[in-house]
N, C-alpha and C positions, 0 to 999 in steps of 0.2 A: 249577224252584219247590215248594219243600219243602212237603211233603202229609204228614198224620201218617198212611197209610198205610206211606209210605218211610220214616220214622222208629220204624216196628215197629210202629200200631196196627192192630187188626181191622178189618175192612172197616165190618164193623157199628157198632162205638164210633166210626169213622171217616164212616159215615155219618149216625147220631146226631148228631155234631159238625156235620155241613153243615146239616143242617135245622133246626139254630140259627144258622146263619149264622157259624157258625166252618170257616174252611175251607182253614185256614194256620197249625201252630203259631209264635208269636215266637220271640223269643230266647231266652224262659226253660226256654219248655216245649221247642224243641227240643235245646238241651242236656239236661234232666233225664231227660228220659223214655228216653230210649235205657238211660238208666244205672239207672234203677230198674225198666224194666221185663228187663233181665237181673238182680231184685232183689238191686241190688248195696243198701250205707245212702250215706247222705246227707245231704252239711249243703247246704244251698240257702237262698246269698245272694241276694235281691235284691230292688229298689227296690220299695213299697207299688204296688200297680196295676196288676205289671207280666203277671200270671197265673200267678201264684207256687198259687193254689189249683188248679188247672189243671190243672198239670204234676203235681203230685202226685197227685191226684184220680185221672184215666187210668188209669196204672199201679195204682192201685187196684183199681177196678172191669176191668182185663186180666186183676190175678189171681186176680180172687176169681170173675170169670167166670159171674155169673151166679149167684140165688139156691141157698146150700146145705143148708137147716133144718136144721143141726146145730149153732147156737152160734154170738158171733160171732166172726169172721175177724181184721174190721180196727177199728182206736178211733185217734180222732182230736184232738186233745188242745189244746181253745184257751183264750187265758184271759180271753175274754169271750163274751158269751149270743150278742147281736149275729155276732158272729164266726162263733161257731158258727152259730146257725141261715143266715147267708151260704151256710156250707161244704154241709151240709144241700143246698139248691136244687142247688148243682154235683151234687152228684151224681145225684140227684133228676133233672136235665135228663139226665146221660151215663146212668146207667144206672135206669129206672125204677122194675124187677123188683125192685132190692134192696131188701130192708127194714130202714132206718135210722132208728136210734135218738136223738131229741135230747136231751141230760142237761146240762141244765140249773139251779140254782139261780129264788127268785124266784116258780114255779108248784109246782102242788102234784105231787105222788108219782106221781098213779092211774093216765097216760097214760102216762108215763116208764115203773111198773111193768108195764099191762098191753103195753106194746112188745117188755118186754126179757123174758117170757114167751113170747111169739111171736114163738122162731127167727128175731129179729135178725143180719142180717152185720155191718152197719156198728153203731158206736156213735161218735157225736159230743157234746163236749160240754168244760161246764170242771171244772177238777181237782176240786173240793170235791163236787160232785154226784155225782162220778163216784167218786172214792172212797169216798164216805158209801152207792152204789151196791153193790160191789163188797164192801164191810165189813159189812155184812149179806145174802152171796150173792145178792144179787139181779141183778146182772151181773157173770156169767162172764168172767174173762177168761183164762182156761186157753189158750183157743183162738184165742187174737190170734196171729197173722202179717204184722198189715201194723202199724203204731205209725206217727203220725207228732206229733210236736209242736210244734202251729204256731204262729208269731211264739213263737219259744222262748225267747229273750230276756228277753221281758217275763213270761212265770211266775214265770221262774226269777228277777227282778226286784223282782216284786210280790210277796214272801212264799212263792210256790207250790213252792218248790224243792223241801220237804221232800214233799208232795202228790206230786208228779210224781216222787218218787223213788218214792214208794209202790208207786204205778199202775204204774211200770215193773217193777216186781219183783211184782208178782203179773201181767205177762205175761211167756210162756216165753224164753227165747232159745233154748230149741231143744226141739221138741217132736215128737216120732217122725220125727225124723229131721229134721227141715222148719225151717231158723233163721227167727229173726224177723229180719224188713227194719227198719228203724226210719229215718225222715226228720224231722230239725229244718228246717225252713222259718224265713224272717226276715228283716228287711227293715235290721234289726241284728245283727252277732252278735261279740262286743265279746270279750276277750280271755280272759276270765274263766272263756265260757262254755266253753272246751279243757276244763276237766275233766271236765265233764256230756259229750263228746262220745268223749273218751278212753276215760270210765267206759261208755258204754251205746252205742258204735258199732263196727263192726270194718269195720276197711281203707275208711274213707268216701272214694264221693265228693266233691271238694269243686266246688261251682259257684258263681261269685257273678259274679255281671252287674252291669257297672255302672249306672248312673241314663241309661239314653237316653234320657228327657225333661224332662233339665235346657232345651233351649232352649227344650219348651214353659210353661212353669215361669217368672211373674218376681215374684220376691220382694222389698219394701221395708219397714224401717224407716220409721214415721208418726209426729214426734213429735208427742203431747197431751196437751194437759193435761191431768191426770186429773179436772176437774170439766166437762169438757167433752167428753170420753169418745164417751157413749152419745148427744150431737150428732153428735156428728164420724162414728160409726157408723151412725147413720140415714138419714144424707144419703151416705155409699158405700150399703147398700138398696136405697134411691131409686134410686141411680144405675143399678146391678144391674139393676135388673126390666128396662129396655130388654132387656138382653146374649140372647144364644141361649141361653146357659147363665148362669141366672138368676136359681141356687139359692145361697146362702150357707151356709156352717157357721162361725159363733162357738166360739169355743175360750173358755173359761172356767175360773180356777185352781179356784174351789172351790165344791161342790154348793150353799150358798146362797147365792153368789154368780151363778149361772148362772140361780138362778130369781126372784132378783129382777129380770135382764136380761131373762129374756122377762117381766113383770112391767111394766117400763119401755118396752117394745118393744114391744108388747099397747098400750098406754094410747096412744102418741104414733100409731096409726095403721099396725103391721108384725105381721103375719100370721108370730106365731114359738111353738116348740118348743122341752120342754130334755128333752137327756137326758143322765138323774148317777146316779150307784150309790143312793139313796134311791129312784129309784120303783119300784114295783112294775113285775114284767114286763111285765103286761099293758100298762103305763103306755108302757112302754118300747116296745113293741112298733106302740101306738096312735103314740107322735111317731113309730118312722122308716117307717109306712104313710103315715100323713101327707107327714111329707117324700119320701117315694121319688114320691107322687102326683103332686106338686108344688100340696097342697094348704094350706102353708107355706110362705114367701118362704123364711123361718133356724129354721137348726137352732141352739138355744144348746145346748152340750154343755163336761163334761168330757172328760178326759182318756180316762174310757169310750170315746168316739167316736174317738180318732186309730188304734186300733189295727186294720184292716183292715175298717170298713168302708166299702160301694161302692157310692156313689150316682152317677148317669150325669149327672146336672144342676148339680156341682156349678161356679161356671166361679171362685167368690173362698172364700178361708179368712180367717177373721182371727182375730190373736190376741187378744184385748179384753187380756190379764194373758197376761206373759212364764210357759213354761212351767218348768219342775222342771230340767231335762236340754237340753244339743243334741238327743238321742233321741227326747225329748217333739217338740220343737221338730221334727225330720224327720217324725215320724209324720202332726204335724195337719197337714201343706204339704202331707202327701201321701192327701190327701181331694181334693183334684183336680189340675190333669194327669196324668191319669188312659190309661192305653191310647197314650196317641200325643195325644190334645188336648190343647189350648192351655189356662192357669187363671190366676191372678193371687192371690198369696198377699201380703198387709199386717199386719204384726208392731206392732202400738200400746207406744211408746214416752212414759213421764209423766215429770215430774220426779222422781219417783220409785224412780223405776225406772235408773236408772245405775249403780248398783254392783249390781243383781242382771246385766243386760247383760255386766257385766268378768266375773264370772263364766260368767257364760253361754261367753261370747268365748275366757275362760282356761280350762273348759274342752272346749273345739273345739268352736262355732257360728260359722258362717262370717261374713266380713266384710260387711253388706247393706248396701247403696247407699240412702241416704237418695232418698225422694219428698218431691217436693216436692208441698207441703198445700194452697199456691192454689190449682193448677191442677187437683188434680186433685178438689176439692169445689167450687171455682167452677164451672170450665167442665167437669169429669173427663175431659181430658185426663193420659193415664199418664206421668209422666215419672220419670225415678228418674239420679240424679244419681249418680258416683262416692261407693264407698263411705268414709269415714270415714279417716282415717291412724290416730289413734290412736281407738276402741270403747269408750264413746262422751261419753265429756266435752269430745273437741277435737271434735265434729260441731257444726250450728248449730243452735238452739231455737225451732222452728217449732209455736206457738200455733196452735190449730185453736178458730175463737169469738174471741171480743171478753177482753179480760183476767181471769181469775182476781180477785175483787180480795179473797180470802181468799190467794189466796200475794202480793198486793201486799203486806198488811200482814203477813206473815211476814218480807220482803224488809226493810218497813220497822224492822222491829224486830231481825231481823239488824245492821242497818248504823249504829245508834245506835251510839255512845262506850260502854265499857265506865265505869260509877258509880266515882270515887275513893273511894277507901275514906277512911274515916273516920279519924281521926289522935285521936289518945286521951291 
């Protein structure tokens, strides 16, 4: 059996992990930790829920070796506030003595400024707030020895590229003979991120862990008439209540749509909370706390929850609306079937989604099997048919609930013969 001690982790750190019921490293940790302990730069690609955070936090804790007292030596940059908060929790679990400052937007500056003045060892946060605090001299990055860009592709893809470049420029490449160690970690690393890797990493070790959790995840397409999507969702949520992993994350495309869907679900008897970018940080924290405490059965979210959010009881993920890219599809469904647990994902496709789904397939989305709607929503049985040969126009049209009268009127209008032109 491989242990943390056998891959170079100090007994003190290994004992802390054991007290937290983490007895042996998983695949990504076995691959990454030895290389990072050798102070090598690293490109770390692994599926969501595979343990990447612990893989880069443990070597950081080993390198810092306790509270230093002369300024921040490690910086971890994440695309979302929730992911930053989770990274802070992992660091405090591995080494409570380290002083960590969480620098995120949506909250006041006071506690963050106070923490930065109190000789922090580690700064964790989002690009905008970190750059803001660094620009006014509050966050001093000249002593950074260990830099992590977590979910690196997302930060570069969502308009953070300029901020990230400026943050890296504020960190030393070599300081007093000590070279900065840089880690890029993400579930997906597209080819265009190579320019960033070439520019900022020195002969990095590349670790690519294939998805070990594929057998534990079942993902299928459910054809749903648009007007009946809320009804179908409600039936699925009621079915989910009796399962061991009874919580559900539902993804919506827009902030307004997520808010409206929460109102609709609450009105018909579900306990639901929302997570979207227009909420204050306090409201977002309350939503996540309630969901983690199992006080709400469903979290309705935009893509803000698709990256790095870890809730152990999520047994079902539903794409109420299609994501913009295949990568977002991967990140969304990665909220379930984590760390070897079983999970299911359902992607709704209505009559208006055919072209969107074809586009996602052309961009690399997988050919998903069709779920038998009658069985699933009637008796609760999960039966996946084969993926259609042609996506999605050749797939059978499965309707949930009674026919939509508005759709019937549209079909009648389309079927009427065109009027003959009048002769002059």
